[in-house]
C-alpha positions in Angstrom: -64.7 -14.2 15.7 -63.1 -17.5 14.6 -63.1 -16.5 11.0 -61.5 -13.2 11.9 -58.8 -15.0 13.8 -58.1 -17.4 11.0 -57.8 -14.5 8.5 -55.4 -12.8 10.9 -53.3 -15.9 11.2 -53.1 -16.3 7.4 -52.1 -12.7 6.9 -49.4 -12.9 9.5 -48.1 -16.2 8.0 -48.0 -14.7 4.5 -46.2 -11.6 5.7 -43.7 -13.8 7.6 -42.9 -15.5 4.3 -41.5 -12.3 2.9 -39.9 -10.9 6.1 -37.9 -13.8 7.5 -34.6 -12.6 8.9 -31.7 -12.9 6.5 -27.9 -12.2 6.6 -27.8 -11.3 2.9 -28.9 -12.7 -0.5 -30.1 -16.3 -0.6 -28.4 -18.7 -3.1 -31.5 -18.4 -5.3 -31.0 -14.6 -5.6 -27.6 -15.1 -7.3 -27.9 -14.7 -11.1 -25.0 -16.0 -13.2 -26.3 -14.0 -16.1 -26.3 -10.7 -14.2 -24.8 -7.8 -16.2 -23.5 -5.9 -13.2 -21.3 -8.6 -11.8 -19.6 -11.8 -12.9 -20.1 -15.3 -11.4 -17.1 -17.5 -11.4 -17.3 -21.2 -10.3 -14.3 -21.5 -8.1 -12.3 -24.7 -8.9 -8.6 -25.4 -9.0 -8.2 -24.2 -12.5 -9.9 -20.8 -11.7 -7.8 -20.5 -8.6 -4.6 -21.1 -10.6 -5.6 -18.6 -13.3 -6.2 -15.9 -10.6 -2.8 -16.6 -9.0 -0.9 -16.4 -12.3 -2.7 -13.2 -13.4 -2.1 -11.5 -10.1 1.7 -11.8 -10.5 3.0 -8.2 -11.0 3.6 -7.5 -14.6 5.9 -4.6 -14.0 7.7 -2.9 -11.2 5.6 0.0 -9.8 8.6 2.4 -9.3 10.7 1.4 -12.2 9.7 4.5 -14.1 11.1 6.7 -11.3 14.7 5.5 -11.6 17.0 8.6 -11.5 20.0 8.4 -13.8 21.6 11.8 -13.0 24.7 12.4 -10.9 24.6 12.6 -7.1 28.0 14.4 -6.6 27.0 17.9 -7.7 27.2 20.8 -5.3 23.9 22.5 -4.5 22.4 25.4 -2.6 23.0 25.2 1.2 25.8 22.7 0.9 28.8 23.5 3.1 32.2 23.3 1.5 35.7 23.2 2.8 38.0 25.2 0.5 41.8 24.8 1.0 44.1 27.3 -0.9 47.9 26.9 -1.0 50.0 29.8 -2.3 53.6 28.8 -3.1 54.8 32.5 -3.3 53.3 33.4 0.0 52.4 36.9 -1.2 48.9 36.7 0.4 48.8 33.8 2.7 52.5 33.3 3.4 54.5 34.0 6.6 57.8 35.8 7.0 60.5 33.7 8.8 63.2 34.9 11.2 65.6 35.2 8.3 63.2 37.7 6.6 62.2 35.3 3.8 58.6 34.8 2.9 57.4 31.2 2.6 54.4 29.7 0.9 51.2 29.8 2.9 47.8 28.3 2.9 44.2 29.2 3.9 41.3 26.9 4.7 37.8 28.2 4.9 34.3 26.9 5.4 31.8 28.3 2.9 28.0 27.8 2.5 26.6 27.9 -1.0 24.1 30.8 -1.2 20.8 31.0 -3.0 22.6 32.1 -6.1 24.8 29.1 -6.1 28.0 31.0 -5.1 30.5 31.1 -2.3 32.8 33.9 -1.1 36.6 33.4 -1.6 39.2 35.8 -0.1 40.8 37.8 -3.0 38.6 35.8 -5.4 35.2 37.3 -4.9 32.0 35.4 -5.2 32.5 32.2 -7.2 29.7 30.1 -8.8 29.9 26.5 -7.7 26.4 25.1 -7.8 26.0 22.3 -10.3 29.7 21.5 -10.2 31.6 18.5 -8.8 34.2 19.2 -6.1 37.1 19.1 -8.6 35.2 21.4 -10.9 34.5 23.8 -8.0 38.3 23.8 -7.2 39.1 24.8 -10.8 36.6 27.6 -10.6 38.1 29.0 -7.4 41.6 28.6 -8.9 40.6 30.7 -11.9 39.1 33.4 -9.7 42.4 33.7 -7.8 44.6 33.9 -10.9 46.3 37.2 -11.3 46.0 37.8 -7.5 47.7 34.7 -6.2 50.7 33.1 -7.8 50.1 29.5 -9.0 47.4 28.8 -6.4 46.6 25.2 -5.5 43.0 24.6 -4.5 41.1 21.6 -3.1 37.3 21.6 -2.4 35.4 19.0 -0.4 31.8 18.9 0.7 31.4 18.6 4.4 27.6 18.9 4.5 25.3 18.1 1.6 21.6 19.0 2.5 20.9 19.7 -1.2 21.4 16.0 -1.9 18.8 14.8 0.6 15.4 13.3 0.4 12.5 13.5 2.8 11.2 10.3 4.4 7.9 10.3 6.1 5.1 8.0 7.3 5.5 4.5 8.6 9.3 4.5 9.3 10.9 4.4 12.7 12.9 7.7 12.3 11.2 10.0 9.8 13.1 13.0 8.5 15.9 13.8 6.0 18.2 11.3 4.5 21.3 12.0 2.4 21.8 10.3 -0.9 25.3 8.8 -1.4 26.8 7.2 -4.5 26.1 3.5 -4.1 23.4 4.1 -1.4 20.7 6.1 -3.2 17.9 3.6 -3.8 14.5 3.4 -2.1 15.5 0.6 0.3 18.8 2.4 1.2 16.8 5.4 2.3 14.2 3.3 4.2 17.1 1.6 6.0 18.6 4.9 7.0 15.2 5.8 8.5 15.2 2.7 10.6 13.1 0.5 8.4 9.3 0.2 8.1 7.4 0.4 11.4 4.5 -1.8 10.1 4.4 -5.2 8.6 5.8 -4.9 5.0 2.6 -6.5 3.6 0.6 -3.5 4.9 2.9 -0.7 3.7 2.6 1.2 0.4 5.6 3.2 -0.9 4.7 6.6 -2.5 7.4 8.6 -4.3 6.9 12.2 -5.4 9.2 14.2 -7.7 8.6 17.4 -9.6 4.8 17.0 -9.5 4.8 13.3 -10.5 4.0 10.4 -8.3 4.8 6.7 -8.3 3.2 4.1 -6.0 4.1 0.4 -5.3 3.6 -2.0 -2.4 6.7 -2.4 -0.2 6.6 -6.1 -0.8 7.1 -5.4 -4.6 10.0 -3.1 -3.8 11.6 -5.8 -1.7 11.1 -8.6 -4.2 11.8 -6.9 -7.5 15.1 -5.2 -8.2 13.6 -2.8 -10.8 11.1 -1.5 -8.3 13.9 -0.4 -6.0 14.3 2.9 -7.8 17.3 5.2 -7.6 16.2 8.4 -5.9 16.9 12.0 -7.0 17.8 14.9 -4.7 14.7 16.6 -3.4 12.5 13.5 -3.7 9.7 12.9 -1.1 9.3 9.3 0.0 6.2 8.4 2.1 5.4 5.0 3.5 1.6 4.7 3.9 -0.1 2.1 6.1 -2.7 0.2 4.2 -4.4 -2.3 6.6 -5.2 -5.6 5.0 -8.6 -6.7 6.2 -11.4 -8.9 5.0 -15.1 -9.1 6.2 -17.1 -12.3 6.8 -20.8 -12.7 7.5 -23.7 -15.0 6.9 -24.1 -18.5 8.2 -20.7 -18.6 9.8 -19.5 -19.2 13.3 -18.7 -15.5 13.7 -19.6 -12.3 11.8 -16.4 -10.3 11.8 -13.8 -8.1 10.1 -10.4 -9.6 10.5 -6.8 -8.4 9.9 -5.1 -10.6 7.4 -1.8 -10.5 9.2 1.6 -11.1 7.5 2.0 -13.4 4.5 -0.6 -15.1 2.4 -4.1 -16.0 3.7 -6.0 -18.8 2.0 -9.8 -19.0 1.9 -9.6 -22.1 4.1 -7.7 -20.2 6.8 -10.0 -17.2 6.5 -13.1 -19.4 7.1 -11.4 -21.1 10.0 -10.8 -17.7 11.7 -14.5 -17.0 11.6 -15.3 -20.3 13.3 -16.1 -22.1 10.1 -19.5 -22.8 8.6 -22.5 -23.1 11.0 -23.3 -26.8 10.7 -27.1 -26.3 11.2 -27.5 -23.3 9.0 -24.9 -22.9 6.3 -25.2 -23.9 2.6 -21.8 -25.5 2.1 -22.4 -25.5 -1.7 -22.4 -21.7 -1.8 -19.3 -20.3 -0.2 -19.1 -16.8 -1.8 -16.2 -14.4 -2.2 -17.2 -10.9 -3.3 -14.3 -8.9 -4.8 -13.5 -6.0 -7.2 -11.0 -7.8 -9.4 -8.2 -6.2 -11.4 -8.8 -6.0 -15.2 -5.9 -8.3 -16.0 -7.3 -11.0 -13.8 -10.8 -10.5 -15.3 -9.3 -11.0 -18.8 -7.5 -14.2 -17.6 -10.9 -15.5 -16.5 -12.6 -14.5 -19.8 -15.0 -12.1 -18.1 -16.8 -9.5 -20.2 -18.2 -7.3 -17.4 -17.4 -3.6 -17.7 -14.7 -2.2 -15.4 -15.9 0.0 -12.6 -13.6 2.6 -10.9 -12.7 0.0 -8.3 -12.3 -2.9 -10.8 -14.5 -5.7 -12.2 -17.1 -6.9 -9.6 -16.8 -10.7 -9.3 -18.4 -13.3 -7.1 -16.4 -16.5 -6.7 -18.6 -19.4 -5.7 -17.0 -22.5 -4.1 -18.8 -25.8 -3.5 -17.3 -27.1 -0.3 -19.5 -30.2 -0.5 -17.4 -31.5 -3.4 -14.4 -33.8 -2.6 -11.9 -31.2 -4.0 -13.6 -28.2 -2.3 -11.2 -28.0 0.6 -8.2 -28.3 -1.7 -9.4 -25.4 -3.7 -10.1 -23.4 -0.5 -6.5 -24.1 0.6 -5.2 -22.8 -2.8 -7.4 -19.7 -3.3 -5.9 -16.6 -1.7 -8.0 -14.0 0.1 -7.2 -10.4 -0.8 -7.6 -7.1 1.2 -11.2 -5.9 1.2 -12.7 -9.2 0.2 -16.1 -10.0 1.5 -16.8 -13.6 2.5 -20.4 -14.7 2.7 -22.2 -18.0 3.2 -26.0 -18.0 2.7 -28.3 -20.2 4.8 -29.3 -23.5 3.3 -32.8 -24.1 1.9 -33.7 -26.4 4.8 -32.6 -23.7 7.3 -34.8 -21.1 5.6 -37.8 -23.5 5.6 -37.2 -24.3 9.2 -37.0 -20.6 10.0 -40.3 -20.0 8.2 -42.1 -22.7 10.2 -40.7 -21.3 13.4 -42.2 -17.9 12.5 -45.5 -19.5 11.5 -45.6 -21.5 14.8 -44.9 -18.4 16.8 -47.7 -16.5 14.9 -50.2 -19.3 15.3 -49.4 -19.5 19.0 -50.2 -15.9 19.4 -53.5 -16.3 17.6 -54.4 -19.3 19.7 -53.7 -17.3 22.9 -55.9 -14.4 21.6 -58.8 -16.7 20.8 -58.7 -18.4 24.2 -58.6 -15.0 25.9 -61.6 -13.8 23.8 -63.6 -17.0 24.6 -62.9 -16.5 28.3 -64.1 -12.9 28.1 -67.3 -13.9 26.4 -68.0 -16.3 29.2 
C-alpha cells in the first residue's frame, strides 16, 4: 500500500511539472533565432529607430488631388437665366404713347439628363459642362434671329452636381457642396460639423470612379498634401478605428485598454494595468508583440518575411536595467499591440512546489484514511 501511494505521489508530481498554470510563454520559450518572428532588444537606440521610421513618408491622399474646374454646370443644377431684349419685339411692353420699349424675362431652369435647359423662343440649349458665362453665350446664340441683340446673363442658384457625399463619423452626414477655395477634405468635414470621434481614432476613406484612397485623419490634419482637393461626385467616409492594446501575464491587471487621444508610452500603458506584479513578474522580460510595418523592419535590419499583417516582431525590454524606465517612457505603444510579462523563474519554481505540496498532502490524507480503514 505504501509503495503504491509513493508511486502515485511521484506520478502526480511529475505531471504537475508539465501542467503548471501559465499566462503565456515563459522567458525560456522565447527563441531569438526563430524564423517566424524577430526578437528586438529594446533600448533607446531601437526606440529612436522605430520612431524615425514610423514618420509618414508620404501623404495618404496626395494622389487623389483633383485639378479640374469646379464652376462647370452639371445635370440637375438650377439656373437663373435673365434675357433682355432692347427692341421689345418679344418681351417688350407697349406704353401709353403706343411705343414699344425693351423688355426682359427671367426664368428658372433645371438642367435635364441630357444637359439641356428650355429657353423661350430659343428651344433646348445644351449647357452642361459650361461655365455660367459660356452658358449665357449659348443661350444668346440660340435666340439670334428671333430676338434682336439679346443680352443674357446666367447664374447658378443650386449646384447639386458639384456636391460630394460625407458619411460615417461626422456630426451631420449628408451632401456637401464644393466651392472654389473651399473644396478640400477638411473643408467638407468642417461643413459636416467635424469628426464625431477623437481624431486619432478616425480614418478618412475617399472613393472616386472606382478608386480608393485611405489616410488617418491625423495625417490629413498635419500634412497639407494629404488635405486633397475633392472632385464633384466624390464619396468621403470617416471610419472609426478604435485604438486599443491588450495586456496580460504577471501584471496587476489583465485587460484590453483604449489608448485614448495622443501618444501612449510603454511606461504609461504598464501603469494603466497596475504595473508589474512584484511577487511574480520577470522585470527583465517586458515583451511587446507587434506586426511591424516593412519600413520599420528595414530600419531595424530585420530579415523576417513580411506577412499580410506585417513583420511579426517581439520587443524585449529589461526594466531591471538603470535605463529601462527611460526607454519605457520613450517607446510608443501602437494600436493592437500585445503587452506580456512572463513570470519570473523563482515564481515558477514556487508554483511548482505549491502544487507538489498540495499533491503530497492529498496522498498523506489518503494513506491515513487507508490505515484507519485497515484498523
